[in-house]
All heavy atoms as TSV, in Angstrom:
chain	resi	resn	atom	element	x	y	z
A	1	MET	N	N	-3.259	-38.211	-4.151
A	1	MET	CA	C	-4.612	-37.698	-3.970
A	1	MET	C	C	-4.573	-36.281	-4.397
A	1	MET	O	O	-3.716	-35.576	-4.109
A	1	MET	CB	C	-5.050	-37.881	-2.547
A	1	MET	CG	C	-6.385	-37.372	-2.264
A	1	MET	SD	S	-6.991	-37.516	-0.500
A	1	MET	CE	C	-7.022	-39.278	-0.336
A	2	LYS	N	N	-5.758	-35.916	-4.939
A	2	LYS	CA	C	-5.958	-34.414	-5.409
A	2	LYS	C	C	-6.859	-33.827	-4.335
A	2	LYS	O	O	-7.905	-34.329	-3.997
A	2	LYS	CB	C	-6.481	-34.318	-6.737
A	2	LYS	CG	C	-6.474	-32.838	-7.369
A	2	LYS	CD	C	-7.259	-32.791	-8.630
A	2	LYS	CE	C	-6.561	-33.455	-9.685
A	2	LYS	NZ	N	-7.149	-33.318	-10.977
A	3	ILE	N	N	-6.462	-32.663	-3.692
A	3	ILE	CA	C	-7.183	-32.076	-2.580
A	3	ILE	C	C	-7.342	-30.615	-2.994
A	3	ILE	O	O	-6.391	-29.900	-3.286
A	3	ILE	CB	C	-6.528	-32.151	-1.230
A	3	ILE	CG1	C	-6.264	-33.638	-0.958
A	3	ILE	CG2	C	-7.226	-31.468	-0.196
A	3	ILE	CD1	C	-5.343	-33.985	0.129
A	4	ALA	N	N	-8.519	-30.027	-2.886
A	4	ALA	CA	C	-8.790	-28.639	-3.033
A	4	ALA	C	C	-8.971	-27.970	-1.610
A	4	ALA	O	O	-9.669	-28.469	-0.859
A	4	ALA	CB	C	-10.061	-28.360	-3.782
A	5	ILE	N	N	-8.258	-26.826	-1.398
A	5	ILE	CA	C	-8.307	-26.085	-0.226
A	5	ILE	C	C	-8.791	-24.694	-0.441
A	5	ILE	O	O	-8.278	-23.926	-1.357
A	5	ILE	CB	C	-6.850	-25.997	0.384
A	5	ILE	CG1	C	-6.299	-27.358	0.741
A	5	ILE	CG2	C	-6.965	-25.119	1.712
A	5	ILE	CD1	C	-6.874	-28.158	1.855
A	6	ASN	N	N	-9.808	-24.228	0.293
A	6	ASN	CA	C	-10.246	-22.885	0.390
A	6	ASN	C	C	-10.023	-22.419	1.805
A	6	ASN	O	O	-10.563	-22.872	2.769
A	6	ASN	CB	C	-11.792	-22.786	0.042
A	6	ASN	CG	C	-12.213	-21.358	-0.004
A	6	ASN	OD1	O	-11.789	-20.497	0.749
A	6	ASN	ND2	N	-13.235	-20.925	-0.880
A	7	CYS	N	N	-9.014	-21.455	1.918
A	7	CYS	CA	C	-8.630	-20.885	3.239
A	7	CYS	C	C	-9.735	-20.021	3.805
A	7	CYS	O	O	-9.505	-19.754	5.079
A	7	CYS	CB	C	-7.270	-20.118	3.017
A	7	CYS	SG	S	-5.903	-21.125	2.411
A	8	GLY	N	N	-10.884	-19.712	3.076
A	8	GLY	CA	C	-11.844	-18.924	3.811
A	8	GLY	C	C	-11.644	-17.553	3.852
A	8	GLY	O	O	-10.610	-16.963	4.094
A	9	HIS	N	N	-12.770	-16.879	3.698
A	9	HIS	CA	C	-12.893	-15.411	3.890
A	9	HIS	C	C	-12.108	-14.663	2.836
A	9	HIS	O	O	-10.939	-14.927	2.559
A	9	HIS	CB	C	-12.480	-14.913	5.274
A	9	HIS	CG	C	-13.197	-15.635	6.345
A	9	HIS	ND1	N	-14.575	-15.326	6.565
A	9	HIS	CD2	C	-12.884	-16.471	7.335
A	9	HIS	CE1	C	-14.975	-16.067	7.557
A	9	HIS	NE2	N	-14.078	-16.812	8.102
A	10	THR	N	N	-12.654	-13.559	2.326
A	10	THR	CA	C	-11.948	-12.632	1.441
A	10	THR	C	C	-11.053	-11.772	2.286
A	10	THR	O	O	-11.203	-11.762	3.538
A	10	THR	CB	C	-12.897	-11.821	0.641
A	10	THR	OG1	O	-13.754	-11.079	1.606
A	10	THR	CG2	C	-13.906	-12.540	-0.327
A	11	LEU	N	N	-10.177	-11.125	1.554
A	11	LEU	CA	C	-9.176	-10.173	2.314
A	11	LEU	C	C	-9.843	-8.986	2.820
A	11	LEU	O	O	-9.495	-8.435	3.846
A	11	LEU	CB	C	-8.005	-9.890	1.521
A	11	LEU	CG	C	-7.067	-11.042	1.049
A	11	LEU	CD1	C	-6.050	-10.630	0.079
A	11	LEU	CD2	C	-6.430	-11.530	2.424
A	12	GLU	N	N	-10.883	-8.477	2.140
A	12	GLU	CA	C	-11.618	-7.224	2.617
A	12	GLU	C	C	-13.059	-7.331	1.981
A	12	GLU	O	O	-13.296	-8.043	1.195
A	12	GLU	CB	C	-10.855	-5.968	2.299
A	12	GLU	CG	C	-10.735	-5.820	0.786
A	12	GLU	CD	C	-9.817	-4.624	0.463
A	12	GLU	OE1	O	-8.955	-4.313	1.178
A	12	GLU	OE2	O	-10.243	-3.936	-0.562
A	13	GLY	N	N	-13.955	-6.544	2.616
A	13	GLY	CA	C	-15.267	-6.416	2.003
A	13	GLY	C	C	-16.164	-7.677	2.529
A	13	GLY	O	O	-15.823	-8.293	3.441
A	14	PRO	N	N	-17.294	-7.891	1.699
A	14	PRO	CA	C	-18.094	-8.989	1.984
A	14	PRO	C	C	-17.405	-10.293	2.207
A	14	PRO	O	O	-16.602	-10.658	1.244
A	14	PRO	CB	C	-19.079	-9.084	0.854
A	14	PRO	CG	C	-18.947	-7.711	0.179
A	14	PRO	CD	C	-17.649	-7.199	0.392
A	15	GLY	N	N	-17.744	-10.970	3.220
A	15	GLY	CA	C	-17.070	-12.289	3.373
A	15	GLY	C	C	-15.706	-12.166	4.050
A	15	GLY	O	O	-14.922	-13.327	4.064
A	16	SER	N	N	-15.235	-11.111	4.632
A	16	SER	CA	C	-13.963	-11.018	5.157
A	16	SER	C	C	-13.698	-11.488	6.557
A	16	SER	O	O	-12.559	-11.594	7.016
A	16	SER	CB	C	-13.444	-9.550	5.049
A	16	SER	OG	O	-14.236	-8.781	5.857
A	17	GLY	N	N	-14.808	-11.801	7.202
A	17	GLY	CA	C	-14.600	-12.477	8.530
A	17	GLY	C	C	-14.452	-11.450	9.607
A	17	GLY	O	O	-14.603	-10.186	9.377
A	18	ALA	N	N	-14.274	-11.843	10.763
A	18	ALA	CA	C	-14.098	-11.014	11.962
A	18	ALA	C	C	-12.732	-10.311	11.965
A	18	ALA	O	O	-11.739	-10.937	11.654
A	18	ALA	CB	C	-14.296	-11.906	13.288
A	19	ILE	N	N	-12.705	-9.125	12.410
A	19	ILE	CA	C	-11.473	-8.406	12.556
A	19	ILE	C	C	-11.658	-7.765	13.960
A	19	ILE	O	O	-12.547	-7.067	14.311
A	19	ILE	CB	C	-11.383	-7.323	11.594
A	19	ILE	CG1	C	-11.281	-7.820	10.091
A	19	ILE	CG2	C	-10.117	-6.359	11.860
A	19	ILE	CD1	C	-11.394	-6.926	9.073
A	20	GLY	N	N	-10.625	-8.012	14.781
A	20	GLY	CA	C	-10.635	-7.539	16.227
A	20	GLY	C	C	-9.249	-7.833	16.772
A	20	GLY	O	O	-8.230	-7.207	16.387
A	21	ILE	N	N	-9.082	-8.800	17.641
A	21	ILE	CA	C	-7.845	-9.225	18.282
A	21	ILE	C	C	-7.005	-9.776	17.202
A	21	ILE	O	O	-5.837	-9.488	17.162
A	21	ILE	CB	C	-8.100	-10.270	19.416
A	21	ILE	CG1	C	-8.944	-9.635	20.469
A	21	ILE	CG2	C	-6.782	-10.778	19.892
A	21	ILE	CD1	C	-9.342	-10.611	21.607
A	22	ILE	N	N	-7.511	-10.507	16.253
A	22	ILE	CA	C	-6.865	-11.003	15.063
A	22	ILE	C	C	-7.780	-10.785	13.829
A	22	ILE	O	O	-8.838	-10.538	13.900
A	22	ILE	CB	C	-6.508	-12.490	15.091
A	22	ILE	CG1	C	-7.718	-13.382	15.243
A	22	ILE	CG2	C	-5.590	-12.813	16.358
A	22	ILE	CD1	C	-7.575	-14.827	14.969
A	23	ASN	N	N	-7.113	-10.829	12.651
A	23	ASN	CA	C	-7.858	-10.608	11.438
A	23	ASN	C	C	-8.071	-12.060	10.993
A	23	ASN	O	O	-7.157	-12.739	10.497
A	23	ASN	CB	C	-6.994	-9.875	10.398
A	23	ASN	CG	C	-7.712	-9.593	9.042
A	23	ASN	OD1	O	-8.221	-10.508	8.502
A	23	ASN	ND2	N	-7.720	-8.351	8.623
A	24	GLU	N	N	-9.368	-12.402	11.026
A	24	GLU	CA	C	-9.706	-13.799	10.667
A	24	GLU	C	C	-9.235	-14.170	9.186
A	24	GLU	O	O	-8.789	-15.382	9.050
A	24	GLU	CB	C	-11.165	-14.035	10.810
A	24	GLU	CG	C	-11.707	-15.415	10.684
A	24	GLU	CD	C	-13.188	-15.455	10.997
A	24	GLU	OE1	O	-13.868	-14.453	11.246
A	24	GLU	OE2	O	-13.584	-16.667	11.074
A	25	SER	N	N	-9.464	-13.403	8.305
A	25	SER	CA	C	-9.048	-13.763	6.909
A	25	SER	C	C	-7.550	-13.973	6.694
A	25	SER	O	O	-7.140	-14.920	6.002
A	25	SER	CB	C	-9.512	-12.583	5.831
A	25	SER	OG	O	-8.863	-11.414	6.096
A	26	ILE	N	N	-6.744	-13.213	7.444
A	26	ILE	CA	C	-5.225	-13.441	7.464
A	26	ILE	C	C	-4.952	-14.765	8.145
A	26	ILE	O	O	-4.076	-15.570	7.616
A	26	ILE	CB	C	-4.578	-12.299	8.133
A	26	ILE	CG1	C	-4.770	-11.009	7.248
A	26	ILE	CG2	C	-3.037	-12.495	8.229
A	26	ILE	CD1	C	-4.292	-10.946	5.882
A	27	GLU	N	N	-5.595	-14.943	9.341
A	27	GLU	CA	C	-5.255	-16.249	10.058
A	27	GLU	C	C	-5.574	-17.448	9.347
A	27	GLU	O	O	-4.950	-18.482	9.449
A	27	GLU	CB	C	-5.781	-16.142	11.423
A	27	GLU	CG	C	-5.203	-14.981	12.294
A	27	GLU	CD	C	-3.609	-15.071	12.443
A	27	GLU	OE1	O	-3.172	-16.135	12.620
A	27	GLU	OE2	O	-3.131	-14.056	12.329
A	28	THR	N	N	-6.827	-17.402	8.763
A	28	THR	CA	C	-7.208	-18.646	7.916
A	28	THR	C	C	-6.203	-18.893	6.813
A	28	THR	O	O	-5.980	-20.052	6.440
A	28	THR	CB	C	-8.598	-18.526	7.381
A	28	THR	OG1	O	-8.703	-17.444	6.465
A	28	THR	CG2	C	-9.668	-18.457	8.538
A	29	ARG	N	N	-5.662	-17.918	6.225
A	29	ARG	CA	C	-4.639	-18.079	5.188
A	29	ARG	C	C	-3.355	-18.629	5.717
A	29	ARG	O	O	-2.746	-19.545	5.121
A	29	ARG	CB	C	-4.359	-16.819	4.414
A	29	ARG	CG	C	-5.504	-16.481	3.393
A	29	ARG	CD	C	-5.434	-15.117	2.854
A	29	ARG	NE	N	-6.365	-14.887	1.694
A	29	ARG	CZ	C	-7.596	-14.879	1.833
A	29	ARG	NH1	N	-8.260	-15.100	2.990
A	29	ARG	NH2	N	-8.408	-14.703	0.769
A	30	ASN	N	N	-2.954	-18.210	6.878
A	30	ASN	CA	C	-1.766	-18.676	7.531
A	30	ASN	C	C	-1.877	-20.298	7.838
A	30	ASN	O	O	-0.976	-20.992	7.536
A	30	ASN	CB	C	-1.488	-17.983	8.865
A	30	ASN	CG	C	-1.028	-16.669	8.655
A	30	ASN	OD1	O	-0.512	-16.180	7.601
A	30	ASN	ND2	N	-1.160	-15.808	9.697
A	31	VAL	N	N	-3.087	-20.635	8.335
A	31	VAL	CA	C	-3.316	-22.086	8.541
A	31	VAL	C	C	-3.370	-22.810	7.243
A	31	VAL	O	O	-2.802	-23.901	7.156
A	31	VAL	CB	C	-4.565	-22.229	9.535
A	31	VAL	CG1	C	-4.854	-23.707	9.556
A	31	VAL	CG2	C	-4.439	-21.665	10.793
A	32	GLY	N	N	-4.147	-22.263	6.347
A	32	GLY	CA	C	-4.281	-23.019	4.988
A	32	GLY	C	C	-3.007	-23.200	4.268
A	32	GLY	O	O	-2.660	-24.237	3.717
A	33	GLU	N	N	-2.083	-22.166	4.268
A	33	GLU	CA	C	-0.828	-22.332	3.618
A	33	GLU	C	C	0.092	-23.306	4.278
A	33	GLU	O	O	0.748	-24.094	3.563
A	33	GLU	CB	C	-0.060	-20.928	3.650
A	33	GLU	CG	C	-0.707	-19.891	2.695
A	33	GLU	CD	C	-0.204	-18.537	2.705
A	33	GLU	OE1	O	0.700	-18.300	3.519
A	33	GLU	OE2	O	-0.909	-17.599	2.200
A	34	ARG	N	N	0.053	-23.537	5.566
A	34	ARG	CA	C	0.763	-24.565	6.252
A	34	ARG	C	C	0.176	-25.905	5.873
A	34	ARG	O	O	0.964	-26.826	5.720
A	34	ARG	CB	C	0.777	-24.320	7.807
A	34	ARG	CG	C	1.517	-23.169	8.324
A	34	ARG	CD	C	1.590	-22.978	9.695
A	34	ARG	NE	N	1.838	-21.739	10.097
A	34	ARG	CZ	C	1.473	-21.036	11.147
A	34	ARG	NH1	N	0.648	-21.518	12.026
A	34	ARG	NH2	N	1.932	-19.848	11.547
A	35	LEU	N	N	-1.151	-25.926	5.827
A	35	LEU	CA	C	-1.828	-27.274	5.474
A	35	LEU	C	C	-1.387	-27.643	4.100
A	35	LEU	O	O	-1.085	-28.787	3.796
A	35	LEU	CB	C	-3.306	-27.156	5.623
A	35	LEU	CG	C	-4.029	-28.300	5.222
A	35	LEU	CD1	C	-3.672	-29.569	6.022
A	35	LEU	CD2	C	-5.622	-28.095	5.355
A	36	ILE	N	N	-1.455	-26.716	3.217
A	36	ILE	CA	C	-1.075	-27.014	1.860
A	36	ILE	C	C	0.312	-27.482	1.699
A	36	ILE	O	O	0.631	-28.401	1.068
A	36	ILE	CB	C	-1.308	-25.714	0.951
A	36	ILE	CG1	C	-2.785	-25.396	0.782
A	36	ILE	CG2	C	-0.625	-25.755	-0.481
A	36	ILE	CD1	C	-3.093	-24.119	0.138
A	37	ARG	N	N	1.322	-26.809	2.414
A	37	ARG	CA	C	2.683	-27.224	2.398
A	37	ARG	C	C	2.785	-28.684	2.952
A	37	ARG	O	O	3.553	-29.505	2.354
A	37	ARG	CB	C	3.521	-26.399	3.244
A	37	ARG	CG	C	4.122	-25.212	2.385
A	37	ARG	CD	C	5.300	-24.419	3.226
A	37	ARG	NE	N	4.931	-24.194	4.517
A	37	ARG	CZ	C	4.321	-23.116	4.971
A	37	ARG	NH1	N	3.967	-22.128	4.230
A	37	ARG	NH2	N	4.317	-22.793	6.323
A	38	LEU	N	N	2.119	-28.871	3.951
A	38	LEU	CA	C	2.162	-30.211	4.691
A	38	LEU	C	C	1.600	-31.291	3.727
A	38	LEU	O	O	2.319	-32.410	3.485
A	38	LEU	CB	C	1.310	-30.280	5.974
A	38	LEU	CG	C	1.199	-31.586	6.721
A	38	LEU	CD1	C	2.625	-32.008	7.304
A	38	LEU	CD2	C	0.205	-31.572	7.854
A	39	LEU	N	N	0.556	-31.119	3.074
A	39	LEU	CA	C	-0.009	-32.176	2.135
A	39	LEU	C	C	0.859	-32.248	0.829
A	39	LEU	O	O	1.127	-33.357	0.384
A	39	LEU	CB	C	-1.384	-31.586	1.696
A	39	LEU	CG	C	-2.569	-31.584	2.715
A	39	LEU	CD1	C	-3.788	-30.772	2.262
A	39	LEU	CD2	C	-2.885	-32.999	3.075
A	40	LYS	N	N	1.388	-31.144	0.321
A	40	LYS	CA	C	2.241	-31.236	-0.783
A	40	LYS	C	C	3.529	-32.044	-0.452
A	40	LYS	O	O	4.086	-32.913	-1.280
A	40	LYS	CB	C	2.689	-29.943	-1.330
A	40	LYS	CG	C	1.631	-29.309	-2.161
A	40	LYS	CD	C	2.064	-27.977	-2.675
A	40	LYS	CE	C	1.017	-27.339	-3.607
A	40	LYS	NZ	N	1.554	-25.985	-4.232
A	41	ASN	N	N	4.047	-31.768	0.738
A	41	ASN	CA	C	5.225	-32.513	1.250
A	41	ASN	C	C	5.027	-34.039	1.374
A	41	ASN	O	O	6.064	-34.807	1.508
A	41	ASN	CB	C	5.871	-31.883	2.590
A	41	ASN	CG	C	6.446	-30.589	2.329
A	41	ASN	OD1	O	6.855	-30.233	1.214
A	41	ASN	ND2	N	6.617	-29.808	3.353
A	42	ASN	N	N	3.735	-34.395	1.540
A	42	ASN	CA	C	3.421	-35.747	1.676
A	42	ASN	C	C	2.886	-36.449	0.421
A	42	ASN	O	O	2.204	-37.403	0.418
A	42	ASN	CB	C	2.395	-35.986	2.936
A	42	ASN	CG	C	3.104	-35.913	4.111
A	42	ASN	OD1	O	3.616	-36.857	4.573
A	42	ASN	ND2	N	2.966	-34.773	4.907
A	43	GLY	N	N	3.220	-35.715	-0.739
A	43	GLY	CA	C	2.989	-36.203	-2.015
A	43	GLY	C	C	1.597	-35.995	-2.629
A	43	GLY	O	O	1.288	-36.534	-3.693
A	44	HIS	N	N	0.742	-35.163	-2.073
A	44	HIS	CA	C	-0.538	-34.896	-2.612
A	44	HIS	C	C	-0.507	-33.707	-3.568
A	44	HIS	O	O	0.232	-32.767	-3.431
A	44	HIS	CB	C	-1.610	-34.578	-1.390
A	44	HIS	CG	C	-1.715	-35.700	-0.509
A	44	HIS	ND1	N	-2.311	-36.886	-0.822
A	44	HIS	CD2	C	-1.157	-35.852	0.836
A	44	HIS	CE1	C	-2.304	-37.713	0.228
A	44	HIS	NE2	N	-1.554	-37.124	1.194
A	45	LYS	N	N	-1.410	-33.670	-4.507
A	45	LYS	CA	C	-1.611	-32.561	-5.413
A	45	LYS	C	C	-2.620	-31.683	-4.718
A	45	LYS	O	O	-3.734	-32.117	-4.465
A	45	LYS	CB	C	-2.063	-32.928	-6.829
A	45	LYS	CG	C	-2.296	-31.841	-7.694
A	45	LYS	CD	C	-2.558	-32.157	-9.109
A	45	LYS	CE	C	-2.795	-30.908	-9.899
A	45	LYS	NZ	N	-2.838	-31.187	-11.322
A	46	VAL	N	N	-2.360	-30.406	-4.572
A	46	VAL	CA	C	-3.171	-29.456	-3.760
A	46	VAL	C	C	-3.519	-28.234	-4.723
A	46	VAL	O	O	-2.650	-27.741	-5.460
A	46	VAL	CB	C	-2.565	-28.938	-2.547
A	46	VAL	CG1	C	-3.467	-27.998	-1.733
A	46	VAL	CG2	C	-2.124	-30.137	-1.739
A	47	ILE	N	N	-4.826	-27.953	-4.846
A	47	ILE	CA	C	-5.303	-26.888	-5.568
A	47	ILE	C	C	-5.808	-25.764	-4.587
A	47	ILE	O	O	-6.747	-26.090	-3.728
A	47	ILE	CB	C	-6.502	-27.301	-6.586
A	47	ILE	CG1	C	-6.007	-28.431	-7.434
A	47	ILE	CG2	C	-7.098	-26.107	-7.263
A	47	ILE	CD1	C	-7.077	-29.070	-8.135
A	48	ASN	N	N	-5.260	-24.580	-4.579
A	48	ASN	CA	C	-5.705	-23.581	-3.769
A	48	ASN	C	C	-6.886	-22.702	-4.326
A	48	ASN	O	O	-6.735	-22.198	-5.333
A	48	ASN	CB	C	-4.462	-22.604	-3.504
A	48	ASN	CG	C	-4.728	-21.613	-2.383
A	48	ASN	OD1	O	-6.004	-21.327	-2.057
A	48	ASN	ND2	N	-3.715	-21.050	-1.824
A	49	CYS	N	N	-8.044	-22.954	-3.690
A	49	CYS	CA	C	-9.255	-22.459	-4.318
A	49	CYS	C	C	-9.625	-21.187	-3.419
A	49	CYS	O	O	-10.806	-20.712	-3.586
A	49	CYS	CB	C	-10.473	-23.377	-4.163
A	49	CYS	SG	S	-10.056	-24.913	-5.073
A	50	THR	N	N	-8.793	-20.569	-2.769
A	50	THR	CA	C	-9.052	-19.341	-1.930
A	50	THR	C	C	-9.449	-18.153	-2.807
A	50	THR	O	O	-8.872	-17.851	-3.765
A	50	THR	CB	C	-7.800	-18.933	-1.077
A	50	THR	OG1	O	-7.485	-20.141	-0.296
A	50	THR	CG2	C	-8.141	-17.859	-0.102
A	51	VAL	N	N	-10.444	-17.425	-2.232
A	51	VAL	CA	C	-11.103	-16.343	-2.982
A	51	VAL	C	C	-10.596	-15.127	-2.202
A	51	VAL	O	O	-10.906	-14.973	-1.040
A	51	VAL	CB	C	-12.596	-16.384	-3.022
A	51	VAL	CG1	C	-13.138	-15.201	-3.705
A	51	VAL	CG2	C	-13.041	-17.621	-3.721
A	52	ASP	N	N	-9.835	-14.209	-2.940
A	52	ASP	CA	C	-9.361	-12.955	-2.367
A	52	ASP	C	C	-10.372	-11.773	-2.347
A	52	ASP	O	O	-10.300	-10.997	-1.406
A	52	ASP	CB	C	-8.005	-12.516	-3.005
A	52	ASP	CG	C	-6.829	-13.426	-2.572
A	52	ASP	OD1	O	-6.954	-13.997	-1.502
A	52	ASP	OD2	O	-5.931	-13.479	-3.408
A	53	LYS	N	N	-11.175	-11.685	-3.316
A	53	LYS	CA	C	-12.162	-10.541	-3.429
A	53	LYS	C	C	-13.422	-11.002	-4.048
A	53	LYS	O	O	-13.366	-11.862	-4.988
A	53	LYS	CB	C	-11.491	-9.528	-4.289
A	53	LYS	CG	C	-12.309	-8.220	-4.440
A	53	LYS	CD	C	-11.598	-7.203	-5.153
A	53	LYS	CE	C	-12.395	-5.908	-5.106
A	53	LYS	NZ	N	-13.569	-5.826	-5.187
A	54	ALA	N	N	-14.448	-10.604	-3.484
A	54	ALA	CA	C	-15.858	-10.838	-4.044
A	54	ALA	C	C	-16.651	-9.481	-3.714
A	54	ALA	O	O	-16.482	-8.876	-2.839
A	54	ALA	CB	C	-16.453	-12.039	-3.437
A	55	ASN	N	N	-17.596	-9.221	-4.695
A	55	ASN	CA	C	-18.411	-8.055	-4.518
A	55	ASN	C	C	-19.593	-8.206	-3.424
A	55	ASN	O	O	-19.965	-7.311	-2.928
A	55	ASN	CB	C	-18.986	-7.622	-5.896
A	55	ASN	CG	C	-17.955	-7.026	-6.775
A	55	ASN	OD1	O	-17.104	-6.351	-6.311
A	55	ASN	ND2	N	-17.897	-7.551	-8.082
A	56	THR	N	N	-19.977	-9.475	-3.433
A	56	THR	CA	C	-21.020	-9.872	-2.400
A	56	THR	C	C	-20.832	-11.202	-1.739
A	56	THR	O	O	-19.923	-11.972	-2.280
A	56	THR	CB	C	-22.480	-9.915	-3.097
A	56	THR	OG1	O	-22.396	-11.059	-4.011
A	56	THR	CG2	C	-22.822	-8.671	-3.884
A	57	GLN	N	N	-21.359	-11.417	-0.655
A	57	GLN	CA	C	-21.251	-12.806	0.006
A	57	GLN	C	C	-21.764	-13.847	-0.796
A	57	GLN	O	O	-21.059	-14.937	-0.977
A	57	GLN	CB	C	-22.034	-12.715	1.271
A	57	GLN	CG	C	-21.915	-14.002	2.231
A	57	GLN	CD	C	-20.571	-14.129	2.824
A	57	GLN	OE1	O	-19.862	-13.171	3.048
A	57	GLN	NE2	N	-20.343	-15.277	3.270
A	58	ALA	N	N	-22.789	-13.689	-1.588
A	58	ALA	CA	C	-23.324	-14.613	-2.565
A	58	ALA	C	C	-22.268	-14.935	-3.644
A	58	ALA	O	O	-22.053	-16.125	-4.018
A	58	ALA	CB	C	-24.551	-14.256	-3.189
A	59	GLU	N	N	-21.596	-13.888	-4.183
A	59	GLU	CA	C	-20.549	-14.141	-5.140
A	59	GLU	C	C	-19.419	-14.932	-4.589
A	59	GLU	O	O	-18.931	-15.854	-5.324
A	59	GLU	CB	C	-20.071	-12.760	-5.713
A	59	GLU	CG	C	-18.979	-12.929	-6.706
A	59	GLU	CD	C	-18.552	-11.546	-7.290
A	59	GLU	OE1	O	-19.372	-10.617	-7.567
A	59	GLU	OE2	O	-17.263	-11.220	-7.122
A	60	TYR	N	N	-18.973	-14.667	-3.368
A	60	TYR	CA	C	-17.909	-15.417	-2.721
A	60	TYR	C	C	-18.360	-16.837	-2.611
A	60	TYR	O	O	-17.420	-17.743	-2.907
A	60	TYR	CB	C	-17.635	-14.850	-1.394
A	60	TYR	CG	C	-16.830	-15.782	-0.483
A	60	TYR	CD1	C	-15.361	-15.849	-0.784
A	60	TYR	CD2	C	-17.263	-16.558	0.359
A	60	TYR	CE1	C	-14.555	-16.668	-0.090
A	60	TYR	CE2	C	-16.399	-17.380	1.085
A	60	TYR	CZ	C	-15.087	-17.446	0.865
A	60	TYR	OH	O	-14.261	-18.302	1.583
A	61	LEU	N	N	-19.487	-17.165	-2.103
A	61	LEU	CA	C	-19.955	-18.563	-1.881
A	61	LEU	C	C	-20.096	-19.331	-3.250
A	61	LEU	O	O	-20.004	-20.476	-3.288
A	61	LEU	CB	C	-21.278	-18.633	-1.087
A	61	LEU	CG	C	-21.111	-18.024	0.327
A	61	LEU	CD1	C	-22.481	-17.961	0.866
A	61	LEU	CD2	C	-20.210	-18.996	1.105
A	62	LYS	N	N	-20.363	-18.599	-4.354
A	62	LYS	CA	C	-20.524	-19.254	-5.704
A	62	LYS	C	C	-19.305	-19.845	-6.052
A	62	LYS	O	O	-19.128	-20.802	-6.617
A	62	LYS	CB	C	-21.075	-18.280	-6.554
A	62	LYS	CG	C	-21.331	-18.852	-8.032
A	62	LYS	CD	C	-21.849	-17.690	-8.883
A	62	LYS	CE	C	-22.103	-18.327	-10.304
A	62	LYS	NZ	N	-22.414	-17.252	-11.259
């Protein structure tokens, strides 16, 4: 099976998510990378669609 994963949130700027006790964009990547490894180890083709930088929230969502 082919699966596309977007770990969510840019690393900084528009769309970067909450930063406080934890940095949401870093934590979503940690979870996403573990999920990608798990899926690949189970024979799936995984495409990482994570966006690291966008100039606006609309650009990120596009």
